[in-house]
N, C-alpha and C positions, 0 to 999 in steps of 0.2 A: 729687528722684529721682537727680540726678547725685551729690549728696553721699552718698546711701545706697550707690550703686554704688561710690564711691571708698572708703567706710568698709569695705564688704564685701571689696573687693580687699585693703585694708591688713590687715584682721584675719584673713582666710581665703585667703591667696594660693594654697595648694595646692588648696582646693575650687574656687576661681575658675578655676584653670588646668585642672582636670579638666572643669569645665562648659564652659569656652571651647574645649577640645579637641573635646568632643562636638559643639558648635555648628559649629565650623569644619569638622570632619569631615563633619557632615551637609550643610554647604554644598558641599563638594567632591563628595560623592556626588550631591547634587541637580543640580549642574552636569553631571555625566556622564549622569545620567538624561535631562536636558533635551536633551543633545547626541545621544544614541543611542536615545531611547525608541522610535522607529518600528521598530527591529529586535528589540525585546524580544518574547518569546513572548506570545501573546494572553492567556494565563493570568496574566501578571505583574501584580502589584498596582499598576498605574499607570493613571490616568484615561484615558479614550478620546481619540481624535484631536482632537475639538472643543476640549476643555479644554487638552490638551497643546500644540496649535497656538497657543492664546492665551498659555499660559505661556511657550512658546518665544519668541514675538514680544515679550513684555513682560519677559523675564528680566533685562535690564540694570537695570531699575528696582528690583526687590527686592534684587538683588545689591549695588547701590550703596547703597540705604537701610539694608539689614540687614548686608551683608557687611563693609563698611568699619568700622563701630563694633565688630562682633564681632572682627574681626582686630586692631583696636587694643587692645581689652580683653584679648584673648588674649596679645598681646605684653607688655603691662604685667604681667599675671599671671605670665607666663613669667619675666620679670626679677625680680619680687618673690619668686617661689618659688625661683628659683636663688639669690638673695641670702640667703634664709632658711636655707640650709644651714650658715651660720656660727653658727647658734644652738647653744649648748653642751649643750642638753638632748638626750641620746641617743635616747630614745623618740620625741621629736618629730621628730628628724632622720630616723629610720627611716620614720615615717608620711609625711613630706614626700617622702622619696626614692621610696617606693612610689607615691605620687600622681604624682610627676614622671615616673617611668618609665611608668606606666600611661597618663598623658596623651599622652606622646610616641608610645607604641605605638598608641593610638587614632588620633592624627593621622597617623602614618606609614601605617597600614593603609588609612585613608580616601583617601589620595592615590593608591593603586595603580590605581583605575579611570581616573584622569586620566593617569597615567604610561603605562599599558598600554591606552589608549583604543582605538587602532587594532586591536590584537590581540583585545580583548574584542568590539569591534563585528564584526570579521571572523568570530570564533568564533560569535557569535549568528547571523550570516547563514548560515554554513556548516551550523550545526545545523538551521536551518529548511529549507535547501535539501536537506540529506540526508533529511529527513522527506518532502519532496516527491519526491525520487528514488525512494523506495519506492513512491509512488503511480504514477509514470511506469512503473516496472517492472511493476506490477500491470496497468496499462492495456495495455502491450505484450504481457504474458502472455495476457491476455484475447483480444487481437487474434490472437495466434499460435494459440490454441486454437479460436476461433470464426470467424476470417476477417474480422471486422469489429470496430470499436472499440465499447466499451460506450456505450449511449445516454445514460447519466447516471453521476454519481459514486456513485449508490446501487446501480446494477445489478451491480457486481462485488464487493459486500460481502455476506456475509463469506467467500465462496469464495476470492477473489483478494486481498482486503484486510480486515483485522480490523474496521475501522470507517471511516466516511465521513471523508475528510480535512477538517481545519479550517483556520482562519486562523492560521498559525504565526508570524506577525509582527504586532506590535501595530498597525501602520499599516493593516493589511488591512481594507478595508470589504467587499469581495466576492471570492469565489473562483469563477471562471468556467471552465466546461468545455463545449466543443462537439466532438462526435466527428468532424465534417466541417468543415474550415476554409473550405470554399467554400459552406457553407450560408448562407441569407439571414440567420439569426441571428448569424452570425459576420462579416458585412460591416462594414468599417470598422476591423477589428482589425489592428494592425501586427505583422508577423512571424508567418507562418503556421505552417509545419511540418505534419506529418501530421494533427494535431488541435490544438485550442486549449485550453491549460491555463494559467491565470494568476491571480495574486493582485494585486488592484489596490486603491488607496486614496489618501488625501490625506496630505500632509506639508508642513511649513513653510508653513502658512496656505493660500495660493492655488495650491499646486502639487500635481501628482499623480505617483504613482510606481507602476510595475507590474513585478512579477517574472513573467517569461513563459518558458514552455517553448518553445525554438526550437533544435533540434539543429543543430549546425554542418554535419552531412553533408547536410542538406536544402538544396536550391538556393535557396529563399527566405530562408534564414537564414545562409548562408555569410558574407556581407559585412556582416552587421548590426552596428552599433555598440553599445556598452554591454554587450559580452559578459562574462559572469562565468566560464563554463567551456564545455565542449563541448555542454552541454545548455541552459543558462539565460542569459537576457539581462535587462537593465533597459531599460525605456522610460519616458520622462518626458513630462509635459504641464503646461501652465499655462493658467489662464483669464485671465491678465493681458493 
């Protein structure tokens, strides 16, 4: 098998470089997905929390087993392809040049998620939060019109909201809403506010994360840690 790979690299350096670029690029994108999967929208084509937690915990193993050989093969192909430019046949040089440029373009674009990881992650969070801001506005409009908060998330659809809100982050297991933060069903919840609205779920194996509506102007929310903005906070838990 090793001799076949060596022969393929020697005979087709441009094809090997292109294939290696795709594999290395896929590895870069996979690393980013494993790092920030919990903030992806629920519709994103990524497995659910159970499998992604397992993949995140075991990620050093496949990266070590598959990533290092792929990186070595890519570097060898890169040197072979670059060296082949001295070939005097013009049409072959053009083909190799196109393959070389295309390979570097694939590799360069695939590194963007890692280079801009924080910006992308923050953008995904803000996108989800902006969709929940619309829900909060609808709940408050319902309260202003009726004098009380809606009994459920279904009650103000479709008059105040086009559809029932969903789990707009991939880690979300439950979307909880209670119109009265002092009701028996809401006991044990951290950070109250006028009502309870939160997206809760698991991430990183044994740890939990919750996106919670807790407006800063409310007395119970003013000094709460993990604040995202004037409306939203993070709360964390662990069963360890």
